[in-house]
N, C-alpha and C positions, 0 to 999 in steps of 0.2 A: 280378792286382792287384800293385801295387808295395808292397814292404815298408816303404819310407820314408814317413813321414807329413808332411803339410804342417801346420805349427803356428805360423807366424809371417808377419808382413809384413816381407819382407827389406829393402824400401826405407827403412823407419824403424827397423828392428831391434827390433821389439816382438813378443812372442809373442801368440797369440790369448788366452791366459790373462790377459795384462796388459790387452789391449783389452776383455776381458769385464767389466772393472770399470766400463765406461761403460754408460749406459742402453740405447743402441741404436747401430746402425751410423752414423747421421748424427752423433751426439754424438762417437763415437770418431774419425770422420774429421775433424770440425771441430777437435777438440782435439789430434790427433796427426798428421794428414795422411795417415793410412793410406789406401791405395787411390788416391792422387792421382798417383803417378809412373808406375809400370808398369801399374797396375790389376789385376795378376795375383791379388792376394789378395781382391779384392772379393767374388767369389762365396763364398769360404771364410769370410770375416768375416761375411757375411750369414747363411750357414748356421750359423755358430757362435752368432750371436744367436738364431736360430730353434730350435736344438737344445740349446744349452748345452755342446756338445762343444768341445774345444779342439785336436784333432788329427784330420786327415782323410786318407784315401787320395787320391792325386793325381787318380785317375779316379773319385772317388765319384759315383755316378749321381745323387745328390740335387742336385749342383751345377747341373744344367741349369735348375732352377727359380729360380736366383739369378743367372743370366747377365745 
């Protein structure tokens, strides 16, 4: 496991904690544009809305369910 945590959408420079203020992934994406450029954060943001967590291991096995 990697010690660094994934905790933000780099493309829009917003943390998952900031995105958590929205009701769901679709609302966060519509209001901020998260996940529209590189799409790398999409599984993490979806996992964040499912679990309430705001930082993840880069290889978190739960991500597969949100690809």
